[in-house]
C-alpha positions as CSV (number, residue, x, y, z in Angstrom):
1,M,-25.3,12.7,26.1
2,K,-24.7,9.4,27.6
3,F,-23.3,8.0,24.7
4,R,-20.4,11.0,24.2
5,N,-19.9,10.7,27.9
6,V,-19.0,6.7,26.8
7,I,-16.9,7.8,24.1
8,I,-14.7,10.2,26.4
9,F,-14.5,7.7,29.3
10,S,-13.2,5.0,26.8
11,I,-10.6,7.1,25.5
12,F,-9.4,8.6,28.2
13,L,-9.3,4.9,29.5
14,L,-7.3,4.2,26.1
15,F,-4.6,6.3,26.5
16,G,-4.8,5.8,30.6
17,T,-3.5,2.2,29.9
18,S,-1.9,2.0,26.7
19,A,0.0,5.3,26.5
20,Y,2.2,4.0,29.5
21,A,3.8,1.3,27.4
22,A,7.4,2.6,27.2
23,A,8.7,2.7,23.3
24,T,11.4,0.5,22.7
25,I,14.5,1.3,21.3
26,E,13.8,-0.6,18.3
27,E,11.0,0.5,17.9
28,C,12.4,4.6,18.4
29,N,15.2,3.0,15.3
30,E,13.1,2.0,13.2
31,T,10.6,4.8,13.3
32,L,14.1,7.1,13.0
33,A,14.9,5.3,9.8
34,K,11.3,6.1,8.3
35,F,11.9,9.8,8.9
36,K,15.3,9.8,8.0
37,E,13.7,8.6,4.0
38,L,11.1,11.9,4.2
39,G,11.8,15.2,3.0
40,D,14.3,17.3,4.3
41,V,14.6,15.2,7.6
42,P,18.1,13.9,7.1
43,K,19.3,17.5,6.7
44,R,17.8,18.9,9.7
45,I,19.0,15.7,11.6
46,A,22.5,16.6,10.5
47,E,21.9,20.0,12.3
48,S,20.5,19.4,15.1
49,Y,22.4,18.8,18.8
50,G,20.0,16.3,19.3
51,F,16.2,14.8,18.8
52,A,13.3,13.2,20.5
53,V,11.1,10.1,18.6
54,L,8.2,9.0,19.5
55,P,7.1,5.8,17.6
56,T,3.2,5.8,18.1
57,I,0.8,8.9,19.3
58,G,-2.2,7.8,19.9
59,K,-5.1,10.2,19.6
60,G,-8.7,10.4,19.2
61,G,-11.9,12.7,20.4
62,V,-15.4,13.5,20.5
63,G,-15.5,17.5,21.8
64,I,-12.6,16.7,24.3
65,G,-9.8,14.5,23.4
66,G,-6.1,13.7,24.2
67,A,-3.4,11.8,23.2
68,A,-0.6,9.9,24.4
69,G,2.9,8.5,23.7
70,S,6.5,7.8,24.5
71,G,9.3,7.3,22.8
72,C,13.3,8.0,22.9
73,V,15.5,11.0,23.2
74,Y,19.1,10.9,21.4
75,V,22.7,13.0,21.2
76,G,25.1,12.6,19.1
77,G,23.2,9.4,18.1
78,K,23.2,8.3,21.5
79,H,20.1,6.9,23.3
80,I,20.3,9.5,26.6
81,G,17.4,8.6,27.5
82,N,13.1,8.5,27.4
83,V,10.2,10.7,26.9
84,S,6.6,10.3,27.1
85,M,4.0,13.1,25.9
86,K,0.4,13.7,27.0
87,Q,-2.2,16.3,25.0
88,L,-5.8,17.8,25.7
89,T,-7.7,19.0,23.5
90,I,-10.8,20.6,23.6
91,G,-12.9,22.0,20.6
92,W,-14.7,20.6,17.7
93,Q,-12.8,17.1,16.9
94,L,-14.1,13.9,15.8
95,G,-11.9,10.6,15.4
96,G,-8.9,8.7,16.3
97,Q,-5.7,8.4,14.9
98,A,-1.8,7.1,15.1
99,Y,1.4,8.9,14.3
100,S,4.8,8.7,14.8
101,Q,6.5,12.5,15.9
102,I,10.5,13.4,15.9
103,V,11.7,16.7,17.8
104,L,14.5,18.3,16.9
105,F,16.7,20.2,19.1
106,K,18.7,22.9,17.1
107,N,21.3,23.0,19.8
108,E,22.1,23.0,23.5
109,D,20.3,25.4,24.7
110,T,16.8,24.2,23.2
111,Y,17.7,20.3,24.3
112,E,18.0,21.8,28.0
113,E,15.3,23.2,27.9
114,F,13.2,20.3,26.5
115,T,14.7,17.7,29.1
116,N,14.6,20.1,32.1
117,G,11.4,19.2,34.1
118,N,8.3,19.3,32.0
119,F,8.0,21.1,28.7
120,E,5.2,21.8,26.9
121,F,4.3,23.3,23.1
122,G,1.7,25.3,23.6
123,A,-1.0,25.7,21.2
124,E,0.2,28.0,18.8
125,A,3.3,25.1,18.1
126,T,2.9,24.0,14.7
127,A,4.7,20.4,12.6
128,V,5.0,19.4,9.5
129,A,3.0,16.4,8.3
130,L,4.8,13.8,6.0
131,T,2.7,11.0,4.2
132,Y,4.5,7.7,4.2
133,G,2.3,4.4,2.4
134,A,-0.5,4.3,1.0
135,G,-3.2,4.7,3.6
136,A,-1.0,7.8,5.2
137,G,-2.8,10.2,2.9
138,A,-6.0,10.2,4.0
139,N,-5.4,11.5,7.3
140,T,-5.4,14.8,8.7
141,Q,-3.0,16.2,11.8
142,G,-5.8,19.2,12.3
143,A,-5.1,22.7,13.5
144,S,-2.1,21.6,15.1
145,A,-0.2,20.8,11.7
146,S,0.4,21.7,7.9
147,A,-0.4,19.4,4.9
148,G,2.2,17.9,3.9
149,D,4.0,15.4,1.8
150,T,7.2,12.8,1.3
151,K,8.8,16.4,-0.2
152,A,7.7,18.7,2.5
153,A,10.6,21.2,4.6
154,G,9.9,22.3,7.9
155,A,11.6,25.1,9.5
156,W,13.0,25.8,12.9
157,K,10.9,27.5,15.1
158,R,12.3,29.2,18.7
159,G,15.1,26.1,18.0
160,M,12.9,23.2,17.7
161,A,11.9,21.5,14.2
162,I,8.8,19.3,14.7
163,Y,7.8,16.4,12.1
164,T,4.6,14.0,12.4
165,L,4.0,10.8,10.1
166,A,0.7,9.8,9.9
167,K,0.1,5.5,10.8
168,G,-3.3,5.5,10.7
169,G,-7.3,6.4,11.6
170,L,-9.2,9.4,10.4
171,M,-9.7,12.7,12.5
172,Y,-11.3,16.2,12.0
173,E,-10.0,18.7,14.0
174,A,-10.5,21.8,14.9
175,S,-8.8,22.2,18.5
176,I,-6.9,24.2,20.8
177,G,-4.2,22.2,23.4
178,G,-1.1,22.0,23.9
179,Q,1.7,18.6,24.2
180,K,3.8,17.7,27.5
181,Y,6.8,16.2,27.4
182,K,8.1,14.5,30.3
183,F,11.9,13.2,29.9
184,K,13.4,10.8,32.0
185,P,17.6,9.9,31.6
186,L,18.9,6.5,31.5
187,K,20.5,5.8,34.4
């Protein structure tokens, strides 16, 4: 029991300190370029009103888990603000991983919903998992994502399409949780 508490405390300490290191515009643009090389992402980006790119989301858990990351929000190809994401999950989970994420907004209404205050995806939200590079194929995205590859195709759900790109680590998961996003416009 003590070992589990130490791991949980370490995970929250890790996310509490490193999650607030804001992603730079350079990191967002590099990540966006990688997404544009995969699956139907370029087509979906062309159809979208705007999108949020989170270059690195760190995730870990032992029974109770969490994830956090930050990124950039674009409309019409312009960087218009920043976003931070936090997630808390409960269920069977063990491990840690890092991944990138892009959230596409099909229209202005969906974008407005995402950027007005705190936006939260419920446990039913799904993402298309894309592999990139040799190491990414060994990773899992757990219950909140479907298996995928570089040819994966996403779908609009409630005006949004979500893609994840594995970066490293290994996580076994059958958990329930939601992602909460906070938008901050550029001044």
